[in-house]
Structure formats: C-alpha cells, structure tokens
C-alpha positions in Angstrom: -5.3 -3.8 29.9 -5.5 -0.5 28.1 -4.5 0.7 25.2 -3.7 3.8 22.8 -4.3 2.5 19.1 -2.0 5.0 16.9 -3.7 6.9 13.8 -2.1 4.6 11.2 -2.9 1.9 12.7 -5.6 -0.3 11.1 -9.0 0.7 12.6 -10.1 -3.3 12.9 -7.4 -3.5 15.4 -9.4 -1.1 17.7 -12.8 -2.8 16.6 -11.3 -6.1 17.8 -10.4 -4.7 21.1 -13.3 -3.0 21.8 -14.9 -6.0 20.4 -12.9 -8.1 23.2 -13.7 -6.1 26.1 -10.6 -3.5 26.1 -10.2 -0.3 27.1 -9.2 1.3 24.0 -8.7 4.6 22.8 -8.2 5.7 19.0 -5.8 8.2 18.1 -7.7 9.4 15.2 -10.7 9.8 17.6 -9.3 11.7 19.9 -6.3 14.0 18.6 -6.0 13.4 14.4 -2.5 14.0 13.6 -0.9 14.2 17.0 3.0 13.9 17.0 4.4 10.5 17.7 6.1 11.9 20.4 2.7 13.3 21.8 1.0 10.0 21.1 3.7 8.4 23.3 3.8 10.5 26.2 -0.4 10.3 26.2 0.0 6.6 26.5 2.6 6.9 29.1 0.8 9.1 31.3 -2.5 7.4 31.1 -0.8 3.9 31.4 -1.6 2.5 27.7 0.3 0.2 25.2 0.5 2.1 21.8 -0.4 -0.4 19.4 0.7 0.9 16.1 2.2 0.4 12.3 4.9 3.1 12.3 8.6 2.4 12.7 9.1 5.7 14.1 8.2 4.3 17.4 10.9 2.0 17.9 13.2 5.0 17.1 11.3 7.1 20.0 12.1 4.4 22.5 15.2 2.8 21.9 17.0 5.9 20.4 15.6 8.3 22.1 15.0 7.0 25.3 11.2 8.2 25.4 9.2 6.4 28.6 6.6 4.2 27.4 4.1 1.7 29.1 4.7 -0.5 26.0 4.5 -0.8 22.5 3.3 -3.1 20.3 4.5 -2.8 16.4 2.3 -4.4 14.3 3.9 -5.5 10.5 1.6 -7.3 8.5 1.9 -7.8 4.8 -1.8 -6.5 3.0 -2.1 -10.2 1.6 -2.4 -10.5 5.7 -4.5 -7.9 6.9 -7.9 -9.8 7.3 -6.4 -11.7 10.4 -4.8 -8.9 12.2 -7.4 -7.8 14.7 -8.0 -11.6 15.2 -4.0 -11.5 15.7 -4.3 -8.5 18.0 -6.5 -9.7 20.3 -5.1 -13.5 20.5 -1.4 -11.8 21.5 -3.4 -9.8 24.2 -5.2 -12.8 25.6 -2.0 -15.1 25.6 0.5 -12.6 26.8 -1.5 -10.1 28.8 0.0 -8.3 31.6 3.5 -9.4 30.3 3.3 -7.1 27.4 3.5 -3.8 29.9 7.0 -2.7 29.8 7.7 -4.4 26.8 8.4 -3.2 23.1 6.7 -6.0 20.7 6.9 -6.8 17.1 3.7 -8.6 15.6 4.6 -10.2 12.5 2.2 -13.2 11.0 3.5 -16.3 12.9 6.1 -14.3 14.9 6.1 -12.4 18.1 9.5 -10.5 19.6 9.3 -9.3 22.9 11.8 -7.0 24.5 11.6 -6.0 27.9 12.6 -2.1 27.9 15.2 -1.0 30.7 13.7 0.7 33.7 10.2 -1.0 33.8 
C-alpha cells in the first residue's frame, strides 16, 4: 500500500508507517505549502491514500467530488497523540486494501469507513 501524508499531519505517522515497511511520501518533504487540491490530485495520480488531519479533505471529496484513491482523516485529541502512529499502522494492517476507495475517519477507539462512489 502506498500513502501520501499531508503536511499538517503529525510526522509521527510518517515515521510509524515507514518503520512498518510501507511506501510513504510526505508532503512536507516534497511540496511544502502545497494546496489541498494539489495534494489530493497527486495522491490520486500516484494511487496513494491520503492521511490527513485537515477536515477540508472531506469537503473536497464529498462536496466537490474530487477524485481520490482514498483518505484517512485522523481526529486525535492532544492527550491521545502518543498512540497516533501505532493506531494508524494498526488500522492499515487490519484493514489493508479495503481502505482503497474509502473515506476513513480514525478516532481513538473508533473507525468509520465510507466507500466512495465511483470506486
């Protein structure tokens, strides 16, 4: 599986996924300050799932119909940040390819997965 981690996403997610052996590109390393539409378009072209903490990606996907290979929207409070990387890797290992073509909301103790139309 291949991922593109949005610039505003905790870099611990990048480190954790890379340590687990996943192919991960980080926007902060490639195109700092890239617009969200550029990020989601790049991820779609490269068939990467976007990992983000930016709620604007939901707007892009649902309201604007932006094409995507998948999005994982992470919502973790400050008190729970220490387990963020571990929980993302756990999600990917447990759900794997079923994440492709989905909009996922990951919260402590809760995962919501919605299949996107057209996938």
